[in-house]
mmCIF file as gemmi writes it, N, C-alpha and C atoms, coordinates in Angstrom:
data_model
loop_
_atom_site.group_PDB
_atom_site.id
_atom_site.type_symbol
_atom_site.label_atom_id
_atom_site.label_alt_id
_atom_site.label_comp_id
_atom_site.label_asym_id
_atom_site.label_entity_id
_atom_site.label_seq_id
_atom_site.pdbx_PDB_ins_code
_atom_site.Cartn_x
_atom_site.Cartn_y
_atom_site.Cartn_z
_atom_site.occupancy
_atom_site.B_iso_or_equiv
_atom_site.pdbx_formal_charge
_atom_site.auth_seq_id
_atom_site.auth_asym_id
_atom_site.pdbx_PDB_model_num
ATOM 1 N N . MET Axp A 1 ? 10.972 145.01 105.48 1 0 ? 1 A 1
ATOM 2 C CA . MET Axp A 1 ? 11.721 145.962 105.591 1 0 ? 1 A 1
ATOM 3 C C . MET Axp A 1 ? 10.993 147.363 105.811 1 0 ? 1 A 1
ATOM 4 N N . SER Axp A 2 ? 11.637 148.186 106.608 1 0 ? 2 A 1
ATOM 5 C CA . SER Axp A 2 ? 10.922 149.161 106.946 1 0 ? 2 A 1
ATOM 6 C C . SER Axp A 2 ? 11.455 150.352 105.892 1 0 ? 2 A 1
ATOM 7 N N . GLU Axp A 3 ? 10.483 151.353 105.95 1 0 ? 3 A 1
ATOM 8 C CA . GLU Axp A 3 ? 10.698 152.442 104.965 1 0 ? 3 A 1
ATOM 9 C C . GLU Axp A 3 ? 11.878 153.047 105.24 1 0 ? 3 A 1
ATOM 10 N N . LYS Axp A 4 ? 12.439 153.391 106.361 1 0 ? 4 A 1
ATOM 11 C CA . LYS Axp A 4 ? 13.731 153.801 106.551 1 0 ? 4 A 1
ATOM 12 C C . LYS Axp A 4 ? 14.898 153.013 105.978 1 0 ? 4 A 1
ATOM 13 N N . ASP Axp A 5 ? 14.741 151.677 106.132 1 0 ? 5 A 1
ATOM 14 C CA . ASP Axp A 5 ? 15.792 150.831 105.714 1 0 ? 5 A 1
ATOM 15 C C . ASP Axp A 5 ? 15.888 150.959 104.023 1 0 ? 5 A 1
ATOM 16 N N . LEU Axp A 6 ? 14.646 151.16 103.533 1 0 ? 6 A 1
ATOM 17 C CA . LEU Axp A 6 ? 14.515 151.177 101.903 1 0 ? 6 A 1
ATOM 18 C C . LEU Axp A 6 ? 15.319 152.307 101.655 1 0 ? 6 A 1
ATOM 19 N N . GLU Axp A 7 ? 14.897 153.461 102.136 1 0 ? 7 A 1
ATOM 20 C CA . GLU Axp A 7 ? 15.44 154.954 101.956 1 0 ? 7 A 1
ATOM 21 C C . GLU Axp A 7 ? 16.848 154.901 102.073 1 0 ? 7 A 1
ATOM 22 N N . THR Axp A 8 ? 17.367 154.497 103.166 1 0 ? 8 A 1
ATOM 23 C CA . THR Axp A 8 ? 18.839 154.396 103.501 1 0 ? 8 A 1
ATOM 24 C C . THR Axp A 8 ? 19.426 153.462 102.263 1 0 ? 8 A 1
ATOM 25 N N . ARG Axp A 9 ? 18.913 152.531 101.832 1 0 ? 9 A 1
ATOM 26 C CA . ARG Axp A 9 ? 19.593 151.626 100.862 1 0 ? 9 A 1
ATOM 27 C C . ARG Axp A 9 ? 19.667 152.402 99.467 1 0 ? 9 A 1
ATOM 28 N N . PHE Axp A 10 ? 18.405 153.179 99.352 1 0 ? 10 A 1
ATOM 29 C CA . PHE Axp A 10 ? 18.376 153.98 97.966 1 0 ? 10 A 1
ATOM 30 C C . PHE Axp A 10 ? 19.342 155.064 98.025 1 0 ? 10 A 1
ATOM 31 N N . GLU Axp A 11 ? 19.674 155.622 99.08 1 0 ? 11 A 1
ATOM 32 C CA . GLU Axp A 11 ? 20.703 156.77 99.088 1 0 ? 11 A 1
ATOM 33 C C . GLU Axp A 11 ? 21.901 156.243 98.841 1 0 ? 11 A 1
ATOM 34 N N . GLU Axp A 12 ? 22.265 154.984 99.408 1 0 ? 12 A 1
ATOM 35 C CA . GLU Axp A 12 ? 23.466 154.513 99.043 1 0 ? 12 A 1
ATOM 36 C C . GLU Axp A 12 ? 23.847 154.055 97.773 1 0 ? 12 A 1
ATOM 37 N N . ALA Axp A 13 ? 22.589 153.568 97.152 1 0 ? 13 A 1
ATOM 38 C CA . ALA Axp A 13 ? 22.873 153.353 95.771 1 0 ? 13 A 1
ATOM 39 C C . ALA Axp A 13 ? 22.998 154.614 94.962 1 0 ? 13 A 1
ATOM 40 N N . VAL Axp A 14 ? 22.358 155.401 95.404 1 0 ? 14 A 1
ATOM 41 C CA . VAL Axp A 14 ? 22.534 156.81 94.732 1 0 ? 14 A 1
ATOM 42 C C . VAL Axp A 14 ? 23.99 157.337 94.833 1 0 ? 14 A 1
ATOM 43 N N . GLU Axp A 15 ? 24.628 157.247 95.91 1 0 ? 15 A 1
ATOM 44 C CA . GLU Axp A 15 ? 26.066 157.539 95.978 1 0 ? 15 A 1
ATOM 45 C C . GLU Axp A 15 ? 26.77 156.916 95.127 1 0 ? 15 A 1
ATOM 46 N N . ILE Axp A 16 ? 26.643 155.438 95.15 1 0 ? 16 A 1
ATOM 47 C CA . ILE Axp A 16 ? 27.362 154.623 94.264 1 0 ? 16 A 1
ATOM 48 C C . ILE Axp A 16 ? 27.292 154.829 92.697 1 0 ? 16 A 1
ATOM 49 N N . ALA Axp A 17 ? 26.256 155.197 92.229 1 0 ? 17 A 1
ATOM 50 C CA . ALA Axp A 17 ? 25.692 155.895 90.96 1 0 ? 17 A 1
ATOM 51 C C . ALA Axp A 17 ? 26.308 157.124 90.577 1 0 ? 17 A 1
ATOM 52 N N . ASN Axp A 18 ? 26.724 157.918 91.532 1 0 ? 18 A 1
ATOM 53 C CA . ASN Axp A 18 ? 27.273 159.232 91.479 1 0 ? 18 A 1
ATOM 54 C C . ASN Axp A 18 ? 28.627 158.851 91.105 1 0 ? 18 A 1
ATOM 55 N N . THR Axp A 19 ? 29.312 157.979 91.628 1 0 ? 19 A 1
ATOM 56 C CA . THR Axp A 19 ? 30.718 157.834 91.306 1 0 ? 19 A 1
ATOM 57 C C . THR Axp A 19 ? 31.047 156.89 89.888 1 0 ? 19 A 1
ATOM 58 N N . MET Axp A 20 ? 29.989 156.449 89.447 1 0 ? 20 A 1
ATOM 59 C CA . MET Axp A 20 ? 29.857 155.814 88.072 1 0 ? 20 A 1
ATOM 60 C C . MET Axp A 20 ? 30.123 156.975 86.855 1 0 ? 20 A 1
ATOM 61 N N . SER Axp A 21 ? 30.7 156.556 85.998 1 0 ? 21 A 1
ATOM 62 C CA . SER Axp A 21 ? 30.743 157.317 84.738 1 0 ? 21 A 1
ATOM 63 C C . SER Axp A 21 ? 29.852 156.992 83.551 1 0 ? 21 A 1
ATOM 64 N N . GLN Axp A 22 ? 29.147 157.914 83.311 1 0 ? 22 A 1
ATOM 65 C CA . GLN Axp A 22 ? 27.931 157.565 82.309 1 0 ? 22 A 1
ATOM 66 C C . GLN Axp A 22 ? 28.639 157.131 81.084 1 0 ? 22 A 1
ATOM 67 N N . ASP Axp A 23 ? 29.822 157.727 80.477 1 0 ? 23 A 1
ATOM 68 C CA . ASP Axp A 23 ? 30.541 156.913 79.453 1 0 ? 23 A 1
ATOM 69 C C . ASP Axp A 23 ? 30.577 155.531 79.394 1 0 ? 23 A 1
ATOM 70 N N . SER Axp A 24 ? 30.704 154.99 80.502 1 0 ? 24 A 1
ATOM 71 C CA . SER Axp A 24 ? 30.782 153.536 80.849 1 0 ? 24 A 1
ATOM 72 C C . SER Axp A 24 ? 29.516 152.636 80.464 1 0 ? 24 A 1
ATOM 73 N N . LEU Axp A 25 ? 28.243 153.374 80.51 1 0 ? 25 A 1
ATOM 74 C CA . LEU Axp A 25 ? 26.997 152.672 80.671 1 0 ? 25 A 1
ATOM 75 C C . LEU Axp A 25 ? 26.331 152.641 79.221 1 0 ? 25 A 1
ATOM 76 N N . PRO Axp A 26 ? 25.851 151.843 78.676 1 0 ? 26 A 1
ATOM 77 C CA . PRO Axp A 26 ? 25.029 152.002 77.402 1 0 ? 26 A 1
ATOM 78 C C . PRO Axp A 26 ? 23.865 152.915 77.578 1 0 ? 26 A 1
ATOM 79 N N . GLN Axp A 27 ? 23.262 153.618 76.673 1 0 ? 27 A 1
ATOM 80 C CA . GLN Axp A 27 ? 22.227 154.688 76.827 1 0 ? 27 A 1
ATOM 81 C C . GLN Axp A 27 ? 20.975 153.994 77.196 1 0 ? 27 A 1
ATOM 82 N N . ASP Axp A 28 ? 20.845 152.698 76.899 1 0 ? 28 A 1
ATOM 83 C CA . ASP Axp A 28 ? 19.374 152.083 77.252 1 0 ? 28 A 1
ATOM 84 C C . ASP Axp A 28 ? 19.462 152.008 78.773 1 0 ? 28 A 1
ATOM 85 N N . VAL Axp A 29 ? 20.653 151.743 79.368 1 0 ? 29 A 1
ATOM 86 C CA . VAL Axp A 29 ? 20.893 151.408 80.85 1 0 ? 29 A 1
ATOM 87 C C . VAL Axp A 29 ? 20.623 152.847 81.522 1 0 ? 29 A 1
ATOM 88 N N . GLN Axp A 30 ? 21.382 153.943 80.933 1 0 ? 30 A 1
ATOM 89 C CA . GLN Axp A 30 ? 21.422 155.074 81.488 1 0 ? 30 A 1
ATOM 90 C C . GLN Axp A 30 ? 19.869 155.541 81.426 1 0 ? 30 A 1
ATOM 91 N N . LEU Axp A 31 ? 19.021 155.431 80.372 1 0 ? 31 A 1
ATOM 92 C CA . LEU Axp A 31 ? 17.597 155.708 80.471 1 0 ? 31 A 1
ATOM 93 C C . LEU Axp A 31 ? 16.937 155.113 81.537 1 0 ? 31 A 1
ATOM 94 N N . ARG Axp A 32 ? 17.041 153.728 81.662 1 0 ? 32 A 1
ATOM 95 C CA . ARG Axp A 32 ? 16.299 153.015 82.633 1 0 ? 32 A 1
ATOM 96 C C . ARG Axp A 32 ? 16.807 153.618 84.015 1 0 ? 32 A 1
ATOM 97 N N . LEU Axp A 33 ? 17.92 153.727 84.255 1 0 ? 33 A 1
ATOM 98 C CA . LEU Axp A 33 ? 18.165 154.425 85.698 1 0 ? 33 A 1
ATOM 99 C C . LEU Axp A 33 ? 17.789 155.791 86.036 1 0 ? 33 A 1
ATOM 100 N N . TYR Axp A 34 ? 17.725 156.681 84.913 1 0 ? 34 A 1
ATOM 101 C CA . TYR Axp A 34 ? 17.11 157.811 85.172 1 0 ? 34 A 1
ATOM 102 C C . TYR Axp A 34 ? 15.562 157.782 85.33 1 0 ? 34 A 1
ATOM 103 N N . ALA Axp A 35 ? 14.968 156.877 84.712 1 0 ? 35 A 1
ATOM 104 C CA . ALA Axp A 35 ? 13.286 156.655 84.83 1 0 ? 35 A 1
ATOM 105 C C . ALA Axp A 35 ? 13.136 156.218 86.349 1 0 ? 35 A 1
ATOM 106 N N . LEU Axp A 36 ? 13.827 155.189 86.761 1 0 ? 36 A 1
ATOM 107 C CA . LEU Axp A 36 ? 13.674 154.588 87.946 1 0 ? 36 A 1
ATOM 108 C C . LEU Axp A 36 ? 14.098 155.724 89.067 1 0 ? 36 A 1
ATOM 109 N N . TYR Axp A 37 ? 15.156 156.437 88.88 1 0 ? 37 A 1
ATOM 110 C CA . TYR Axp A 37 ? 15.354 157.544 90.037 1 0 ? 37 A 1
ATOM 111 C C . TYR Axp A 37 ? 14.111 158.511 89.749 1 0 ? 37 A 1
ATOM 112 N N . LYS Axp A 38 ? 13.685 159.062 88.845 1 0 ? 38 A 1
ATOM 113 C CA . LYS Axp A 38 ? 12.803 160.246 88.654 1 0 ? 38 A 1
ATOM 114 C C . LYS Axp A 38 ? 11.447 159.595 89.267 1 0 ? 38 A 1
ATOM 115 N N . GLN Axp A 39 ? 11.04 158.354 89.116 1 0 ? 39 A 1
ATOM 116 C CA . GLN Axp A 39 ? 9.917 157.679 89.377 1 0 ? 39 A 1
ATOM 117 C C . GLN Axp A 39 ? 9.936 157.61 91.119 1 0 ? 39 A 1
ATOM 118 N N . SER Axp A 40 ? 11.181 157.185 91.369 1 0 ? 40 A 1
ATOM 119 C CA . SER Axp A 40 ? 11.505 157.084 92.823 1 0 ? 40 A 1
ATOM 120 C C . SER Axp A 40 ? 11.361 158.261 93.732 1 0 ? 40 A 1
ATOM 121 N N . THR Axp A 41 ? 11.806 159.521 93.162 1 0 ? 41 A 1
ATOM 122 C CA . THR Axp A 41 ? 11.987 160.64 93.922 1 0 ? 41 A 1
ATOM 123 C C . THR Axp A 41 ? 10.815 161.575 93.578 1 0 ? 41 A 1
ATOM 124 N N . HIS Axp A 42 ? 10.057 161.461 92.35 1 0 ? 42 A 1
ATOM 125 C CA . HIS Axp A 42 ? 9.295 162.622 92.008 1 0 ? 42 A 1
ATOM 126 C C . HIS Axp A 42 ? 7.884 162.013 91.768 1 0 ? 42 A 1
ATOM 127 N N . GLY Axp A 43 ? 7.841 160.401 91.658 1 0 ? 43 A 1
ATOM 128 C CA . GLY Axp A 43 ? 6.453 159.804 91.361 1 0 ? 43 A 1
ATOM 129 C C . GLY Axp A 43 ? 6.118 160.032 89.844 1 0 ? 43 A 1
ATOM 130 N N . THR Axp A 44 ? 5.022 159.636 89.46 1 0 ? 44 A 1
ATOM 131 C CA . THR Axp A 44 ? 4.514 159.724 88.07 1 0 ? 44 A 1
ATOM 132 C C . THR Axp A 44 ? 4.599 160.716 87.307 1 0 ? 44 A 1
ATOM 133 N N . ILE Axp A 45 ? 5.222 160.993 86.153 1 0 ? 45 A 1
ATOM 134 C CA . ILE Axp A 45 ? 5.347 162.04 85.235 1 0 ? 45 A 1
ATOM 135 C C . ILE Axp A 45 ? 3.986 162.579 84.785 1 0 ? 45 A 1
ATOM 136 N N . THR Axp A 46 ? 3.857 163.872 84.814 1 0 ? 46 A 1
ATOM 137 C CA . THR Axp A 46 ? 2.687 164.387 84.165 1 0 ? 46 A 1
ATOM 138 C C . THR Axp A 46 ? 3.367 165.303 82.953 1 0 ? 46 A 1
ATOM 139 N N . ASN Axp A 47 ? 2.717 165.203 81.865 1 0 ? 47 A 1
ATOM 140 C CA . ASN Axp A 47 ? 3.236 166.055 80.715 1 0 ? 47 A 1
ATOM 141 C C . ASN Axp A 47 ? 3.093 167.512 80.608 1 0 ? 47 A 1
ATOM 142 N N . ARG Axp A 48 ? 2.408 167.948 81.712 1 0 ? 48 A 1
ATOM 143 C CA . ARG Axp A 48 ? 2.308 169.709 82.094 1 0 ? 48 A 1
ATOM 144 C C . ARG Axp A 48 ? 3.311 170.088 82.848 1 0 ? 48 A 1
ATOM 145 N N . ILE Axp A 49 ? 3.879 169.267 83.529 1 0 ? 49 A 1
ATOM 146 C CA . ILE Axp A 49 ? 5.166 169.614 84.381 1 0 ? 49 A 1
ATOM 147 C C . ILE Axp A 49 ? 6.49 169.444 83.509 1 0 ? 49 A 1
ATOM 148 N N . TYR Axp A 50 ? 6.586 168.591 82.709 1 0 ? 50 A 1
ATOM 149 C CA . TYR Axp A 50 ? 7.709 168.205 81.796 1 0 ? 50 A 1
ATOM 150 C C . TYR Axp A 50 ? 7.551 168.539 80.249 1 0 ? 50 A 1
ATOM 151 N N . PRO Axp A 51 ? 7.614 169.738 79.89 1 0 ? 51 A 1
ATOM 152 C CA . PRO Axp A 51 ? 7.684 169.794 78.277 1 0 ? 51 A 1
ATOM 153 C C . PRO Axp A 51 ? 8.735 169.366 77.828 1 0 ? 51 A 1
ATOM 154 N N . VAL Axp A 52 ? 8.791 168.792 76.493 1 0 ? 52 A 1
ATOM 155 C CA . VAL Axp A 52 ? 9.898 168.04 76.1 1 0 ? 52 A 1
ATOM 156 C C . VAL Axp A 52 ? 10.419 169.208 74.734 1 0 ? 52 A 1
ATOM 157 N N . TYR Axp A 53 ? 11.475 169.573 74.731 1 0 ? 53 A 1
ATOM 158 C CA . TYR Axp A 53 ? 11.944 170.55 73.743 1 0 ? 53 A 1
ATOM 159 C C . TYR Axp A 53 ? 12.854 169.881 72.855 1 0 ? 53 A 1
ATOM 160 N N . ASP Axp A 54 ? 13.653 168.809 73.234 1 0 ? 54 A 1
ATOM 161 C CA . ASP Axp A 54 ? 14.696 168.361 72.216 1 0 ? 54 A 1
ATOM 162 C C . ASP Axp A 54 ? 14.56 166.695 72.497 1 0 ? 54 A 1
ATOM 163 N N . LEU Axp A 55 ? 15.387 166.26 71.49 1 0 ? 55 A 1
ATOM 164 C CA . LEU Axp A 55 ? 15.162 164.734 71.377 1 0 ? 55 A 1
ATOM 165 C C . LEU Axp A 55 ? 15.656 163.894 72.593 1 0 ? 55 A 1
ATOM 166 N N . ARG Axp A 56 ? 16.701 164.472 73.29 1 0 ? 56 A 1
ATOM 167 C CA . ARG Axp A 56 ? 17.496 163.861 74.3 1 0 ? 56 A 1
ATOM 168 C C . ARG Axp A 56 ? 16.384 163.746 75.596 1 0 ? 56 A 1
ATOM 169 N N . ASN Axp A 57 ? 15.696 164.783 75.69 1 0 ? 57 A 1
ATOM 170 C CA . ASN Axp A 57 ? 14.652 164.838 76.709 1 0 ? 57 A 1
ATOM 171 C C . ASN Axp A 57 ? 13.507 163.987 76.407 1 0 ? 57 A 1
ATOM 172 N N . ALA Axp A 58 ? 13.188 164.035 75.119 1 0 ? 58 A 1
ATOM 173 C CA . ALA Axp A 58 ? 12.149 163.293 74.734 1 0 ? 58 A 1
ATOM 174 C C . ALA Axp A 58 ? 12.236 161.779 75.235 1 0 ? 58 A 1
ATOM 175 N N . PHE Axp A 59 ? 13.524 161.215 74.833 1 0 ? 59 A 1
ATOM 176 C CA . PHE Axp A 59 ? 14.017 159.787 75.179 1 0 ? 59 A 1
ATOM 177 C C . PHE Axp A 59 ? 13.834 159.69 76.706 1 0 ? 59 A 1
ATOM 178 N N . LYS Axp A 60 ? 14.207 160.484 77.521 1 0 ? 60 A 1
ATOM 179 C CA . LYS Axp A 60 ? 14.266 160.449 78.961 1 0 ? 60 A 1
ATOM 180 C C . LYS Axp A 60 ? 12.85 160.462 79.468 1 0 ? 60 A 1
ATOM 181 N N . MET Axp A 61 ? 12.031 161.364 78.937 1 0 ? 61 A 1
ATOM 182 C CA . MET Axp A 61 ? 10.596 161.583 79.405 1 0 ? 61 A 1
ATOM 183 C C . MET Axp A 61 ? 9.76 160.002 78.788 1 0 ? 61 A 1
ATOM 184 N N . ASN Axp A 62 ? 10.086 159.663 77.712 1 0 ? 62 A 1
ATOM 185 C CA . ASN Axp A 62 ? 9.597 158.074 77.263 1 0 ? 62 A 1
ATOM 186 C C . ASN Axp A 62 ? 9.915 157.126 78.264 1 0 ? 62 A 1
ATOM 187 N N . ALA Axp A 63 ? 11.179 157.16 78.639 1 0 ? 63 A 1
ATOM 188 C CA . ALA Axp A 63 ? 11.753 156.064 79.637 1 0 ? 63 A 1
ATOM 189 C C . ALA Axp A 63 ? 10.896 156.204 80.794 1 0 ? 63 A 1
ATOM 190 N N . TRP Axp A 64 ? 10.768 157.417 81.301 1 0 ? 64 A 1
ATOM 191 C CA . TRP Axp A 64 ? 10.057 157.431 82.518 1 0 ? 64 A 1
ATOM 192 C C . TRP Axp A 64 ? 8.609 157.218 82.567 1 0 ? 64 A 1
ATOM 193 N N . MET Axp A 65 ? 7.92 157.423 81.56 1 0 ? 65 A 1
ATOM 194 C CA . MET Axp A 65 ? 6.396 157.07 81.147 1 0 ? 65 A 1
ATOM 195 C C . MET Axp A 65 ? 6.212 155.87 81.194 1 0 ? 65 A 1
ATOM 196 N N . GLN Axp A 66 ? 7.221 155.019 80.443 1 0 ? 66 A 1
ATOM 197 C CA . GLN Axp A 66 ? 7.182 153.676 80.458 1 0 ? 66 A 1
ATOM 198 C C . GLN Axp A 66 ? 7.163 152.764 81.973 1 0 ? 66 A 1
ATOM 199 N N . ILE Axp A 67 ? 7.556 153.41 82.97 1 0 ? 67 A 1
ATOM 200 C CA . ILE Axp A 67 ? 7.511 152.665 84.373 1 0 ? 67 A 1
ATOM 201 C C . ILE Axp A 67 ? 6.516 153.377 85.043 1 0 ? 67 A 1
ATOM 202 N N . SER Axp A 68 ? 5.934 154.415 84.629 1 0 ? 68 A 1
ATOM 203 C CA . SER Axp A 68 ? 4.909 155.256 85.576 1 0 ? 68 A 1
ATOM 204 C C . SER Axp A 68 ? 3.916 154.284 86.21 1 0 ? 68 A 1
ATOM 205 N N . HIS Axp A 69 ? 3.817 153.32 85.761 1 0 ? 69 A 1
ATOM 206 C CA . HIS Axp A 69 ? 2.735 152.06 86.363 1 0 ? 69 A 1
ATOM 207 C C . HIS Axp A 69 ? 3.419 151.63 87.681 1 0 ? 69 A 1
ATOM 208 N N . LEU Axp A 70 ? 4.733 151.804 88.032 1 0 ? 70 A 1
ATOM 209 C CA . LEU Axp A 70 ? 5.379 151.357 89.214 1 0 ? 70 A 1
ATOM 210 C C . LEU Axp A 70 ? 5.157 152.348 90.456 1 0 ? 70 A 1
ATOM 211 N N . THR Axp A 71 ? 5.344 151.451 91.517 1 0 ? 71 A 1
ATOM 212 C CA . THR Axp A 71 ? 5.179 152.391 92.705 1 0 ? 71 A 1
ATOM 213 C C . THR Axp A 71 ? 6.659 153.158 92.817 1 0 ? 71 A 1
ATOM 214 N N . GLU Axp A 72 ? 6.592 154.244 93.751 1 0 ? 72 A 1
ATOM 215 C CA . GLU Axp A 72 ? 7.932 154.572 93.998 1 0 ? 72 A 1
ATOM 216 C C . GLU Axp A 72 ? 8.903 153.559 94.832 1 0 ? 72 A 1
ATOM 217 N N . ASP Axp A 73 ? 8.361 152.84 95.661 1 0 ? 73 A 1
ATOM 218 C CA . ASP Axp A 73 ? 9.093 151.954 96.427 1 0 ? 73 A 1
ATOM 219 C C . ASP Axp A 73 ? 9.503 150.814 95.454 1 0 ? 73 A 1
ATOM 220 N N . GLU Axp A 74 ? 8.636 150.528 94.56 1 0 ? 74 A 1
ATOM 221 C CA . GLU Axp A 74 ? 8.969 149.41 93.45 1 0 ? 74 A 1
ATOM 222 C C . GLU Axp A 74 ? 10.465 149.863 92.636 1 0 ? 74 A 1
ATOM 223 N N . CYS Axp A 75 ? 10.178 151.354 92.335 1 0 ? 75 A 1
ATOM 224 C CA . CYS Axp A 75 ? 11.352 151.748 91.449 1 0 ? 75 A 1
ATOM 225 C C . CYS Axp A 75 ? 12.676 151.712 92.321 1 0 ? 75 A 1
ATOM 226 N N . LYS Axp A 76 ? 12.515 152.12 93.437 1 0 ? 76 A 1
ATOM 227 C CA . LYS Axp A 76 ? 13.819 152.146 94.475 1 0 ? 76 A 1
ATOM 228 C C . LYS Axp A 76 ? 14.337 150.948 94.545 1 0 ? 76 A 1
ATOM 229 N N . GLU Axp A 77 ? 13.689 149.791 94.769 1 0 ? 77 A 1
ATOM 230 C CA . GLU Axp A 77 ? 14.137 148.574 94.626 1 0 ? 77 A 1
ATOM 231 C C . GLU Axp A 77 ? 14.876 148.171 93.585 1 0 ? 77 A 1
ATOM 232 N N . LEU Axp A 78 ? 14.203 148.389 92.352 1 0 ? 78 A 1
ATOM 233 C CA . LEU Axp A 78 ? 14.821 148.185 91.106 1 0 ? 78 A 1
ATOM 234 C C . LEU Axp A 78 ? 16.04 149.017 90.667 1 0 ? 78 A 1
ATOM 235 N N . TYR Axp A 79 ? 16.08 150.213 91.328 1 0 ? 79 A 1
ATOM 236 C CA . TYR Axp A 79 ? 17.178 150.983 91.333 1 0 ? 79 A 1
ATOM 237 C C . TYR Axp A 79 ? 18.461 150.41 91.934 1 0 ? 79 A 1
ATOM 238 N N . ILE Axp A 80 ? 18.105 150.211 93.174 1 0 ? 80 A 1
ATOM 239 C CA . ILE Axp A 80 ? 19.104 149.739 93.955 1 0 ? 80 A 1
ATOM 240 C C . ILE Axp A 80 ? 19.751 148.315 93.532 1 0 ? 80 A 1
ATOM 241 N N . GLU Axp A 81 ? 18.901 147.495 92.785 1 0 ? 81 A 1
ATOM 242 C CA . GLU Axp A 81 ? 19.364 146.104 92.347 1 0 ? 81 A 1
ATOM 243 C C . GLU Axp A 81 ? 20.158 146.412 90.923 1 0 ? 81 A 1
ATOM 244 N N . ALA Axp A 82 ? 19.777 147.433 90.028 1 0 ? 82 A 1
ATOM 245 C CA . ALA Axp A 82 ? 20.512 147.735 89.078 1 0 ? 82 A 1
ATOM 246 C C . ALA Axp A 82 ? 21.797 148.295 89.422 1 0 ? 82 A 1
ATOM 247 N N . ILE Axp A 83 ? 21.947 149.21 90.174 1 0 ? 83 A 1
ATOM 248 C CA . ILE Axp A 83 ? 23.21 149.931 90.689 1 0 ? 83 A 1
ATOM 249 C C . ILE Axp A 83 ? 24.074 148.835 91.278 1 0 ? 83 A 1
ATOM 250 N N . LEU Axp A 84 ? 23.537 148.056 92.011 1 0 ? 84 A 1
ATOM 251 C CA . LEU Axp A 84 ? 24.574 147.03 92.706 1 0 ? 84 A 1
ATOM 252 C C . LEU Axp A 84 ? 24.946 146.111 91.786 1 0 ? 84 A 1
ATOM 253 N N . SER Axp A 85 ? 24.192 145.559 90.625 1 0 ? 85 A 1
ATOM 254 C CA . SER Axp A 85 ? 24.489 144.768 89.651 1 0 ? 85 A 1
ATOM 255 C C . SER Axp A 85 ? 25.598 145.445 88.751 1 0 ? 85 A 1
ATOM 256 N N . LEU Axp A 86 ? 25.431 146.715 88.395 1 0 ? 86 A 1
ATOM 257 C CA . LEU Axp A 86 ? 26.348 147.27 87.659 1 0 ? 86 A 1
ATOM 258 C C . LEU Axp A 86 ? 27.806 147.842 88.489 1 0 ? 86 A 1
ATOM 259 N N . ALA Axp A 87 ? 27.847 147.711 89.801 1 0 ? 87 A 1
ATOM 260 C CA . ALA Axp A 87 ? 29.017 147.995 90.488 1 0 ? 87 A 1
ATOM 261 C C . ALA Axp A 87 ? 29.652 146.774 90.677 1 0 ? 87 A 1
ATOM 262 N N . LYS Axp A 88 ? 29.122 145.711 90.42 1 0 ? 88 A 1
ATOM 263 C CA . LYS Axp A 88 ? 29.951 144.109 90.648 1 0 ? 88 A 1
ATOM 264 C C . LYS Axp A 88 ? 30.516 144.109 89.449 1 0 ? 88 A 1
ATOM 265 N N . LYS Axp A 89 ? 30.069 144.617 88.352 1 0 ? 89 A 1
ATOM 266 C CA . LYS Axp A 89 ? 30.663 144.369 87.068 1 0 ? 89 A 1
ATOM 267 C C . LYS Axp A 89 ? 31.93 145.339 86.846 1 0 ? 89 A 1
ATOM 268 N N . LYS Axp A 90 ? 32.32 146.199 87.651 1 0 ? 90 A 1
ATOM 269 C CA . LYS Axp A 90 ? 33.433 147.18 87.475 1 0 ? 90 A 1
ATOM 270 C C . LYS Axp A 90 ? 34.531 146.32 87.836 1 0 ? 90 A 1
């Protein structure tokens, strides 16, 4: 698949995600989606850019750091799969 195809599918998944209620998702799923999205759109996290001031952000940064070994394209594919799977459950 070409880069444009992946990018288009990723943008469509983001649109679907924006219609979902966070309250309906378990926190571990929310953190995973957050990490995949951030790795997809910003690349690997660096601590110098993202200081952690509270527990909520610490969990978010930790989730992101755990997948920092994945490429942006791998994360986009995983994000797409996760969102489509969640959308089917609705």
